[in-house]
C-alpha distance (Angstrom), angle and dihedral (degrees) to the residues before:
residue distance angle dihedral
X1 . . .
X2 3.81 . .
X3 3.81 107.2 .
X4 3.81 96.9 -177.8
X5 3.80 118.3 103.6
X6 3.78 120.8 -128.4
X7 3.80 120.3 -121.5
X8 3.81 89.5 -112.2
X9 3.82 90.4 55.5
X10 3.81 91.7 48.8
X11 3.81 91.2 50.3
X12 3.82 90.7 47.2
X13 3.83 92.3 51.7
X14 3.81 93.2 49.8
X15 3.81 92.8 43.0
X16 3.81 92.5 53.9
X17 3.82 93.0 43.5
X18 3.79 95.7 48.4
X19 3.82 94.2 40.8
X20 3.80 92.7 56.3
X21 3.82 91.1 45.3
X22 3.80 89.7 52.2
X23 3.80 90.9 49.8
X24 3.79 91.2 47.9
X25 3.80 91.3 54.7
X26 3.81 91.9 44.6
X27 3.82 92.6 52.2
X28 3.82 96.2 33.9
X29 3.80 91.6 -117.2
X30 3.85 124.5 153.9
X31 3.80 110.7 -79.3
X32 3.81 93.4 -147.0
X33 3.82 89.9 61.1
X34 3.81 90.1 48.7
X35 3.82 89.3 60.7
X36 3.83 92.8 61.4
X37 3.86 98.0 81.0
X38 3.81 90.6 51.5
X39 3.80 91.9 48.8
X40 3.81 92.2 47.4
X41 3.81 91.3 50.4
X42 3.80 92.2 45.4
X43 3.81 91.9 51.4
X44 3.80 92.5 42.9
X45 3.79 92.9 53.9
X46 3.80 89.4 41.5
X47 3.80 91.4 57.1
X48 3.79 88.0 51.2
X49 3.81 87.1 58.3
X50 3.80 93.9 50.1
X51 3.80 104.3 -90.4
X52 3.80 118.4 134.4
X53 3.81 135.0 -135.1
X54 3.80 89.8 -114.3
X55 3.81 90.0 56.6
X56 3.80 91.0 51.2
X57 3.81 91.6 48.6
X58 3.80 90.8 49.3
X59 3.81 92.3 48.1
X60 3.79 91.9 47.2
X61 3.79 91.8 51.3
X62 3.81 91.3 50.7
X63 3.81 90.4 50.3
X64 3.80 92.6 48.7
X65 3.81 92.0 48.3
X66 3.80 91.5 49.4
X67 3.81 91.3 54.4
X68 3.81 97.2 40.4
X69 3.81 92.5 94.3
X70 3.81 89.8 54.0
X71 3.80 88.3 49.1
X72 3.80 90.1 54.1
X73 3.80 91.4 48.4
X74 3.81 91.0 51.1
X75 3.78 88.4 53.0
X76 3.81 89.6 50.7
X77 3.82 90.5 49.4
X78 3.81 88.3 53.2
X79 3.81 87.6 54.7
X80 3.79 100.5 40.1
X81 3.82 101.5 52.4
X82 3.85 97.6 54.6
X83 3.81 89.1 41.4
X84 3.80 91.4 53.4
X85 3.79 88.7 47.3
X86 3.80 93.3 56.2
X87 3.81 92.6 42.0
X88 3.81 89.2 58.6
X89 3.81 94.2 -114.5
X90 3.81 94.8 120.0
X91 3.82 94.0 44.9
X92 3.80 94.9 47.6
X93 3.82 92.6 45.6
X94 3.80 88.2 51.7
X95 3.82 91.1 50.9
X96 3.80 91.6 46.4
X97 3.78 96.3 49.1
X98 3.81 95.8 42.7
X99 3.82 90.3 51.6
X100 3.81 88.7 70.4
X101 3.82 95.8 55.7
X102 3.80 117.8 119.2
X103 3.83 125.6 -173.4
X104 3.81 89.9 -142.0
X105 3.82 92.7 59.9
X106 3.79 98.8 23.8
X107 3.83 99.1 140.5
X108 3.80 93.0 50.0
X109 3.80 94.9 46.1
X110 3.80 92.2 43.6
X111 3.80 89.9 55.3
X112 3.82 93.4 46.4
X113 3.81 95.6 44.1
X114 3.81 94.6 51.3
X115 3.82 89.7 42.2
X116 3.81 91.4 55.1
X117 3.78 92.4 46.1
X118 3.81 92.1 47.9
X119 3.82 90.6 51.8
X120 3.80 88.7 54.4
X121 3.82 98.6 44.9
X122 3.83 96.7 29.5
X123 3.80 95.7 -135.7
X124 3.79 135.8 96.4
X125 3.81 90.6 -154.4
X126 3.81 94.1 51.3
X127 3.81 94.0 44.5
X128 3.81 92.4 48.7
X129 3.81 90.0 48.0
X130 3.81 92.7 49.5
X131 3.82 104.1 40.7
X132 3.79 104.3 0.6
X133 3.80 95.2 69.2
X134 3.86 95.5 52.1
X135 3.81 90.4 43.3
X136 3.80 91.3 52.3
X137 3.81 89.5 49.1
X138 3.81 89.4 50.7
X139 3.81 90.6 49.6
X140 3.80 90.5 53.1
X141 3.80 89.0 49.3
X142 3.81 91.1 55.5
X143 3.81 93.5 40.5
X144 3.80 97.7 -118.9
X145 3.84 122.4 164.8
X146 3.80 104.3 -86.1
X147 3.85 98.2 -147.8
X148 3.81 92.1 56.3
X149 3.82 92.9 47.1
X150 3.81 91.1 47.3
X151 3.81 90.6 49.8
X152 3.80 90.6 51.8
X153 3.82 92.0 48.6
X154 3.81 94.9 48.4
X155 3.81 90.2 45.0
X156 3.78 90.0 54.7
X157 3.78 92.1 46.5
X158 3.78 92.6 55.8
X159 3.81 93.1 51.4
X160 3.80 88.5 74.2
X161 3.80 95.5 31.6
X162 3.81 87.2 59.9
X163 3.80 101.9 32.6
X164 3.82 112.9 24.7
X165 3.82 113.6 104.8
X166 3.81 89.3 -139.6
X167 3.82 91.9 54.5
X168 3.81 114.5 111.7
X169 3.83 91.5 -139.2
X170 3.83 90.4 50.9
X171 3.80 91.7 53.7
X172 3.80 94.1 39.5
X173 3.80 92.1 53.3
X174 3.78 97.3 45.6
X175 3.83 91.1 49.0
X176 3.80 91.5 47.1
X177 3.81 90.8 57.1
X178 3.83 91.6 38.1
X179 3.81 103.2 -119.7
X180 3.81 131.1 126.3
X181 3.80 127.1 -104.9
X182 3.81 96.1 -102.3
X183 3.83 93.8 48.7
X184 3.80 91.6 48.6
X185 3.80 93.2 49.2
X186 3.80 91.7 48.0
X187 3.80 90.7 49.9
X188 3.83 94.6 51.7
X189 3.83 97.0 38.5
X190 3.84 98.5 84.3
X191 3.79 95.5 53.7
X192 3.81 90.0 39.7
X193 3.80 89.2 57.9
X194 3.79 93.3 49.5
X195 3.79 91.9 43.8
X196 3.80 92.9 53.1
X197 3.82 93.9 44.2
X198 3.81 94.2 49.2
X199 3.81 91.4 44.5
X200 3.81 89.8 52.6
X201 3.81 90.6 50.2
X202 3.80 92.5 49.9
X203 3.81 95.2 45.6
X204 3.81 90.4 44.3
X205 3.80 89.0 53.1
X206 3.81 89.4 51.2
X207 3.82 89.1 49.6
X208 3.79 90.6 54.2
X209 3.81 95.1 43.8
X210 3.83 100.5 42.9
X211 3.80 111.8 69.3
X212 3.80 119.2 -131.2
X213 3.76 135.0 -172.3
X214 3.79 113.3 -111.7
X215 3.79 97.2 -119.2
X216 3.75 130.4 156.2
X217 3.78 114.0 -118.2
X218 3.78 115.3 -122.5
X219 3.81 123.7 -135.1
X220 3.81 93.5 20.5
X221 3.81 116.7 121.7
X222 3.82 112.2 -138.4
X223 3.79 114.8 -119.2
X224 3.81 92.0 -115.8
X225 3.83 90.9 58.9
X226 3.80 97.7 50.7
X227 3.81 121.6 117.0
X228 3.80 98.1 -114.1
X229 3.81 93.5 -175.0
X230 3.79 93.0 55.8
X231 3.80 92.1 44.6
X232 3.81 91.1 49.2
X233 3.79 91.2 55.2
X234 3.82 92.3 44.0
X235 3.81 91.6 52.6
X236 3.81 92.8 56.8
X237 3.86 97.1 86.9
X238 3.86 97.0 52.0
X239 3.82 90.9 38.5
X240 3.81 93.0 53.2
X241 3.82 91.1 44.0
X242 3.81 91.3 52.1
X243 3.82 92.8 47.4
X244 3.80 91.6 50.1
X245 3.81 91.7 50.5
X246 3.82 92.8 47.0
X247 3.81 89.5 50.5
X248 3.80 88.2 56.1
X249 3.79 96.0 -114.2
X250 3.81 120.0 162.1
X251 3.80 110.6 -80.9
X252 3.82 95.8 -127.8
X253 3.81 90.6 53.5
X254 3.81 91.6 46.2
X255 3.80 93.2 51.0
X256 3.81 92.3 43.4
X257 3.81 90.9 54.4
X258 3.83 92.2 46.9
X259 3.81 89.4 50.8
X260 3.81 94.8 43.1
X261 3.82 94.3 53.2
X262 3.82 90.2 48.1
X263 3.83 90.8 51.3
X264 3.81 90.5 54.0
X265 3.82 90.2 49.6
X266 3.81 95.2 47.6
X267 3.81 92.3 48.8
X268 3.82 90.1 48.3
X269 3.81 88.8 51.6
X270 3.78 92.4 55.2
X271 3.79 102.7 -101.0
X272 3.80 110.7 150.5
X273 3.82 118.6 -123.6
X274 3.83 92.5 -125.5
X275 3.81 91.9 51.0
X276 3.79 90.0 51.4
X277 3.82 93.5 45.8
X278 3.81 91.1 50.4
X279 3.80 91.5 51.5
X280 3.77 89.7 42.9
X281 3.78 91.8 58.9
X282 3.80 102.6 33.6
X283 3.82 99.2 30.6
X284 3.78 126.6 -124.8
X285 3.83 135.3 -119.4
X286 3.84 96.2 -8.0
X287 3.83 91.2 -45.6
X288 3.80 110.9 125.8
X289 3.78 119.2 -117.8
X290 3.79 131.3 -161.0
X291 3.83 92.2 -81.4
X292 3.81 91.1 55.9
X293 3.79 91.8 48.7
X294 3.82 99.2 49.3
X295 3.86 96.5 75.0
X296 3.81 89.2 46.9
X297 3.82 90.2 50.2
X298 3.81 90.4 53.2
X299 3.81 90.4 47.1
X300 3.81 91.6 52.7
X301 3.81 91.1 50.7
X302 3.81 93.2 47.9
X303 3.81 92.2 47.3
X304 3.82 88.0 49.7
X305 3.80 89.6 56.3
X306 3.84 91.7 45.2
X307 3.80 94.4 50.6
X308 3.81 93.0 44.8
X309 3.81 90.3 54.6
X310 3.80 88.8 50.2
X311 3.80 90.0 48.8
X312 3.82 95.3 48.3
X313 3.81 93.5 45.7
X314 3.84 89.3 47.0
X315 3.77 89.9 -136.4
X316 3.82 94.1 157.1
X317 3.81 103.3 26.1
X318 3.84 96.2 87.3
X319 3.80 89.9 55.0
X320 3.82 91.9 44.6
X321 3.80 88.6 54.9
X322 3.80 90.0 53.1
X323 3.81 91.1 53.1
X324 3.82 98.2 41.4
X325 3.78 101.5 53.7
X326 3.83 99.4 144.4
X327 3.81 111.0 66.2
X328 3.81 94.3 176.8
X329 3.82 104.9 60.2
X330 3.80 111.7 77.9
X331 3.79 91.9 -173.4
X332 3.80 94.5 50.7
X333 3.80 91.4 48.2
X334 3.80 88.9 47.9
X335 3.79 90.7 55.8
X336 3.79 91.5 48.1
X337 3.81 92.0 48.4
X338 3.81 90.8 50.0
X339 3.81 88.5 51.8
X340 3.83 91.0 50.7
X341 3.83 89.5 47.9
X342 3.80 90.7 50.5
X343 3.79 91.6 50.8
X344 3.80 92.6 48.4
X345 3.81 90.9 48.0
X346 3.79 93.4 49.1
X347 3.80 93.2 54.4
X348 3.81 95.3 42.0
X349 3.80 125.6 83.7
X350 3.81 94.5 -154.1
X351 3.82 141.9 33.3
X352 3.80 102.9 -115.8
X353 3.80 98.8 58.3
X354 3.84 96.9 58.4
X355 3.83 91.2 42.5
X356 3.80 92.5 57.4
X357 3.82 93.5 36.9
X358 3.82 96.7 51.2
X359 3.81 92.9 37.9
X360 3.79 95.4 52.7
X361 3.81 94.6 37.5
X362 3.80 97.8 49.4
X363 3.80 99.0 33.1
X364 3.86 98.3 84.5
X365 3.83 91.6 52.6
X366 3.82 94.5 46.1
X367 3.81 92.4 43.7
X368 3.80 90.1 53.6
X369 3.81 99.2 43.2
X370 3.82 108.4 23.5
X371 3.82 124.7 -6.2
X372 3.77 140.1 -69.9
X373 3.81 90.9 -121.3
X374 3.80 90.5 62.2
X375 3.78 89.5 51.1
X376 3.81 92.5 48.5
X377 3.81 89.8 53.9
X378 3.79 93.8 47.0
X379 3.82 94.2 48.9
X380 3.83 91.6 44.7
X381 3.79 87.7 55.1
X382 3.81 94.6 45.6
X383 3.80 119.8 17.7
X384 3.82 94.6 37.7
X385 3.82 96.8 47.9
X386 3.81 96.7 37.8
X387 3.81 87.7 70.1
X388 3.81 89.0 72.0
X389 3.80 93.5 54.1
X390 3.83 103.6 45.5
X391 3.84 106.9 92.8
X392 3.82 94.4 -145.6
X393 3.82 94.8 45.9
X394 3.81 110.7 114.5
X395 3.82 91.2 -134.8
X396 3.82 92.4 52.6
X397 3.81 90.6 46.7
X398 3.82 90.6 52.2
X399 3.81 91.8 48.1
X400 3.79 89.7 49.2
X401 3.80 92.2 48.6
X402 3.81 94.3 49.9
X403 3.81 96.3 50.0
X404 3.82 94.4 33.9
X405 3.81 96.0 -126.4
X406 3.85 125.4 116.7
X407 3.82 116.6 -111.4
X408 3.80 94.7 -119.0
X409 3.82 89.5 50.2
X410 3.82 96.3 54.8
X411 3.84 97.2 32.4
X412 3.86 96.9 83.2
X413 3.83 88.5 55.4
X414 3.82 97.7 42.3
X415 3.79 87.1 104.8
X416 3.80 98.8 172.1
X417 3.81 92.7 52.6
X418 3.80 92.5 48.3
X419 3.80 94.5 46.0
X420 3.80 100.9 49.5
X421 3.85 99.7 72.7
X422 3.82 89.6 48.3
X423 3.80 93.2 46.4
X424 3.82 93.6 49.4
X425 3.82 90.6 48.9
X426 3.82 91.3 52.5
X427 3.80 91.7 43.0
X428 3.81 90.7 54.6
X429 3.80 88.7 53.8
X430 3.81 91.3 50.9
X431 3.81 91.7 48.4
X432 3.82 90.8 49.3
X433 3.81 92.7 51.9
X434 3.80 91.1 46.3
X435 3.80 91.7 51.1
X436 3.81 91.3 49.3
X437 3.82 90.5 48.1
X438 3.82 91.7 49.1
X439 3.82 90.6 48.8
X440 3.82 92.3 51.0
X441 3.79 90.5 47.8
X442 3.81 91.1 50.3
X443 3.81 91.7 49.5
X444 3.81 91.4 50.0
X445 3.79 90.4 53.9
């Protein structure tokens, strides 16, 4: 029996899956339920090609088990953000970062401040809610061009969304390509550095070119007047969490310690246990709680099952092999992977689905011919950031809603998001030339 799927069947499966996801977002329905029609169709067509129910159950279980660690981390994120809020960590970080703002270099500082906050909280949405809103209000006070400010804020938000070890997309991507946290961070660090540096240069140029009135910002505490003792205590939870991650400690232990220290601080500062537990479950001030994370956890597990079935039935692999015909050129394969990531992002209404889909689909090819770390870098610089540029992406819609600027208005100025695919393409070319040079040198010796 022919077990390969026709192109028409592949298109039909993706059309049904994406259509129901789009409808779920439009009607605010659970995304994990929207995946069911696509899974049913995939299994139905798979049985037509000779696959059995037992095979689908086995594949689904493998996919769920692979994503269970991400599910746990999402649960921890739902716990840690409200806990840090009540411990004063979020408030004091906000005060600290905003104290550095200067009207003369507003775009540059706005980008850097949101970038630093997003690295701490691991979320573009949370960082925009915490510091993006007051920065946008300050920009309106000075009379700065809103699209440029919005582009700087969203750019900063995606620095952490892409690169913070406590970001859900960071963990989802590295697990999809089957590498550990340290390896993934090391693989994305070089292009992160260049992306941040070039973004600073571009925003600094805009600061110098666009004239601004020299006004004093209201409701911003100068750095010299901050309570350094309080801030020092508030910084302990994220500092300890970062140290634990850098030391390669297990993620559950690292998160537990970051949460535990924050609980001690919030209790010492007079926050009642019931107040904390309520915020922990329901969320607080645009920071997601456990209740907000549970549907997303279920969605990640269901998508894991869906993608594992696709992987085991090799529904896409024949078409991947037609696209990736040159297994020697890293730069050419980078360009092709970016194109695949762009296509997946354009047809997807959220960020998680294309991350898992591209990661699991492309991983076997990259593992065989290059390395998974190269793939993790390329997808971090494409799939992850594209979600902030696609107007119908849920993440882009949320960013737009928080800062009050349409996606297509801020997109031309979201410098970091626009730069990263280009930077990773160039970086692949540099790595290829270096590898060839090293090989020639080794042969000469």
